[in-house]
N, C-alpha and C positions, 0 to 999 in steps of 0.2 A: 208195369202197373203204376197207376197214379193214385195219390191219396185224395180222399174226399172227407171234409169235415161235415158231419151231419148233426143237427141239434133236434132232438126228438123228445116227446113227452113233456113233462113239466120242467123244461130247461135242461134235460139230461143230455150230456154230450156222448156221442158215439163216434168212434173213429173207424172208418171203413175203407176198403180198397176196391178198386175197379180194374178188371182185366180188359184185355183188348176186345173181348166179346160183349162188353157192356154189362157184364155180370158183376154184382157186388157181393162181398162177403166180409164178415168182421175180421179185423186184423187180429192175429194171434201171437205175434212176436212181442215178448215182454222182457224188460230188464228191471230188476229191483235194486233200489239204493237204500242202504241203511244210513240214516243221518250220522251215525258214529263214524262212518267212512269219510265224512267231511266233504269239502268243496271238490277236492280231487276225485273222490269217489263218484260224485255226480258227473263231473266232466268225463271221467273214464266211461261211464255208462252211456253218455250221449255220443261219445266217439265210437263206442262199440256198435251202436245201432246205425250210425251213419245216416244216410237218407232213405234207408229201407223203411217201409211202413211199420211203425213200432209204437209201443207204449212204454214209457219210463215211469215207474211208480216209486215214489219216495215214501218211506215208512214214517210213522209218527216220531216226532222229535224235532230238533233244531240243528240245522247246519249253520254255524255262526262264524266260520272262518273265510267267508267269501270276500276276496280282495280284487276281483275282476268281473268280467262279463260271464254270463251263462248263455252261450249261443245255442239256440235250439235248431237242430237240422230240419230239413224238409220232411214232411210226412211223419211227424212225431207228435204224440200226445204226452205231455209232461203232467203228471197227476200226483197230487199229494193225498193225504187222508182227511183233509178239511182245513179250512183257514185258521182254525184254532187248535189243530193237531200237528200239522207239518209247517215248519217255519224255515225260511231262508233269510239270513241276516248278514248284512255287510259287517266285516270286521273293521276295527279302527284303522287298519292299514290299507283299506281299499283306496285305489287311485286309478280311475278309469280313463282310458284314452278315447274310447267311444261310448256312446250313451247306452244306458240300460243295465240294471242287474240282470233281468231277463231280456235278451235281445233276439229279435226274429228278423232275419233278412231273407229267409226262404219261404216257400209256399206250403200250404196244407199243414197247419200247426194248431194244436189245441193246448191251452194252459188251464188247469183247473185245480181247485181245492187246496190252496196253499196260501200261507201268509208271506208277504214280502216286507221285511223290516229294514228301513234305510239307515237306522242308527245315526241320525243326523247330528245328535249332540256330541258325538265322538268321531266325526268324520270330516276330513278335509273336503271342501266343495270345489271340484274342478269344473263344474258346469255340466257334468255328464252323469251325475249320480241320480238317475231316475229309476222308478220301479220296473215298469214294463214298457218296452220300446220296440217299434217295428221300423224297418228301413226299406220301403218299397216292397213289402211282402204282400202276398195275396192269400185269401182264404184262411184267415186266422180267427179263432174263437177263444175267448177268455171268459171263464165263468167261475164264480165263487172264489175270487181272489181278493185278499185284503192287503192293500199297499199303503204303508204308513211311514211317516218320519223319514222321508227322503228329502235331501236338500233341494231337489228340483221337482219334477212332475211325478205324480203317482203312476199315471197311465199316459203314454204318449205315442200312439201310432203316428207314423211320420213318413214323409216322402224320402226317396233316395234321389237327391238332386231334384230334377223336374219330373221324376216318375213317382206318382202317388202310390201309397199303399191302397189295396183294393179289397173289398168284401171283408171288412173287419167288424167283428161282433164282440161287444163287451157287455155282459149281462150278470146281474146278481153279484156285483162287486162293490167294494167299499174303498174309498180313498180318504185318508184322514191325516191331518197335521203334516202335510207336505209343504216344502218351501215355496213352490209355485202353485200351479193349478192341480186340482185333484185329477181331472180327466181332460186331456187336450187331444183333439183330432186335428192334426196339422197336415193338410194335403192328403185327405183320405177320401177315396171314391167308393160310394156304396157302403157307408158305415152305419152301424146300429149301436146305440147306447140305450139299454133298457133295464129297468129295475135296479139301478145302481144308487149308491149313496155317496155324496161328496160333502165332507163335514170338516170344519175347522182347518182348512188349508189356508196358507198365507195369502194367496191371490184368488183367482176365480175358482168356482166350483167346477164348471164345465167351460170348454173353450173350443169353438169351431173356427179354424183359421187356415189361411193360405189358399191361393187361387188354383193350385194344381188339383185340388180335390173338390169333387162335387157330390151332392146327394148324401146327406146325413140325416138320420132319423133319431130323435131323442124322445123316449116315451117312458112314463112311469118312474122317473128318477126323482131323487131328493137332493137338493142343494141347500145346505143349512150352515149358517154361522161361518162363512168363508170371509177372507180378508178384503175381497173386492166384490165383483159381481157374482150373482148366482150362475149366470151363463152369459158368454159373449159370442157373437158371430162377427168376424172381422177379417181384415186383410183379404178382401175379395172372395171369401168363402160364400158359395151360392147354394141354392136349393137345399135349405135346411128346414126340417119340420120339427117343431118343439111342441109336443102334445102330451097333456095329462101329467105334467110334472108338478112338483112342489118346490117353490123358491122362497125361503123364509129366513129372515134375520141375517142376511148377508150384509156386509158393511157398506157396499155401494149399491148399484142398481140391481133389481131382481133380474132383468134381462136387458142387455145392451146389444144393439145391432149397428154395425158400421163404425169405422174409426178413421180419423184423418182424411186423406184423399182416397182411401181404398174403399170402393163401393161394393157392398154385398147386395145380392139380388135374390128375389124369390124365396122369402122366408115366411113360414107359416107359424104363428103362435096361437095355439088353440087349446082351450079347456085346461088351462093351468091354474094353480093357486099361487098367487104372488103376494106375500104378506110380510109386513114389518121389516122390509129392507131399508138400508140407510139412505138410499137415493131414490131415483124414480122406480116405479114399478116396471115400466118399459121406457127405455131411452133410445130414440131413433136418431142416428147420425147420418153418415153417408150410406144411403140404402135406397133401393128402388123395389117396387112391387112387393109390398109387405102386407100380410093379412093378420090382424089381431082380432080374434073372435072367441066369444064364449068363455072368457077368462074371469076369474074372481080376484079382484084387487082389494086389499084390505090394509089401510093405514101404513103405507110405505112413507118414505121421507122422514125417517126417524131422526136424521141429522138436521132437519128443518132448513135445508138449503136448496130444495127442488121445488119447481113451480107446480108440478102436477103428478098424477099417477101415470099418465102416458104423455110424453112430450117429444117434439122434434127438436133438432139442433138449433142453437141460438145464433151461431156465427158461421155456418157452412163448413164443408160442402153439405148439400141439402138432402133431406129425405123426400122422395117423390112417390106418387101413386100408392097411397096408403089406404087400406080398408080397415076401419075400426067399427066392429058391429057385435051386438049381442053380449057385451061385457057388463059385469057388475063392478062398479067402482065405489068403494067406501073410503073416501079420503080422510086424512086427519083434518081437524078443524083449522090448523095453521097452514094447510096446503091451499094454494090459491085456486087451482083449477083441477077438474077431473081429467080433462084432455086439453093439451096446449099445443096448437099448431102455430109455430112462430113464423115471423116474416121470412120469406124466401123459400119456404117449404111448400109441399103439396103439389097437386091437389089431393085432398083426402075425401073419402066417403065416410062420414060419421053418422051412424044410424042405429036405432034400436038399442042404445046403451042406457043403463040405469046408473045415475051418478048421485052420490049422497055425501054430505059432510064438508063440502069445500067452503073456503073462506069468502070467495067472491063468485063471479060468474062460473058456472060449472064447466062450460066448454068455450074455448077461445079458438077461432079460426082466422086465417089471414089471406089465404089464396082465394081469389074471386071465383075460381071454378070449383072450390070445395063445396060438397053437399053436406049439410048439417041439418038433419031432420029426424023426426020420430024418436027422439031421445026423451027419457024421463028423468027429471032432476028433482031432488028433494032436499 
């Protein structure tokens, strides 16, 4: 029998099994963990179920003596009583050799309804103290998990060497006050981030990175008051759709695509609200085939160091083949442009945008093949 993760109803997680005849039935094997039994009690329960299709249920309360990884076996649903009822917390003695309080290296796993507390003020940081981590896993669903105060990442699905994690879904989760990014998808293939909140993390709210992974969808998330960008797409991460999100009051750019010499391709930025971030609304660096459409930009450039709401790189490598259409851009009065295509970039198609409030010309283009028409500036 092989495990299947099914998400049904209003985000409800069900764990089911499939027999050789293609018939499915709900899994019935259950292990209960009393938080009073501590870290060892949880490890014992996970060892007992092995990789047989099972549910491990943790009761209300806190397990606060965790000093290593919690490795989730294949075909397991680890389930608490709610992110404000069941808590897993690193002890001050935690010292991890491999990444993740919760670590998933096997397939068909569900994590739900639990708080992950990184205890970062009282913890030595070896560079592995993350909340949730996968290593080349497949078919993993995470829902209603609150990961906070980790020295590193809150959530970090990751490759195992050159093998990406695949079919990773994180929904209805919160990452807060972590030392790096709230959510990082590092070499994830077929990843979904939806209805999550990333707030007050030291670096980026969301991060899509590494060339081994392709096809990530980000929908209906909130990235607020993080120490760098609201979201970055970088290090050759391709085929990313960023739709219907809110990026507000992050210290750097609302959205940044591309970095250094690593070109990201085929990124869609559609129907987002991008407001009051410290840098650009959207910053385009090394990237090709980018569509920016139907977004609402509102007074980004709080630090007064950015030239526009949407801008291409100033010094290469370049942003190529950009479509910018149907956006509403309300720039600060001390921002020079609404859209700034700098020398060496493009061509771009810039059309049907509404630009208000800029200090100088609303749209600047540089490539002779760029099309700039049907925009309304006020």
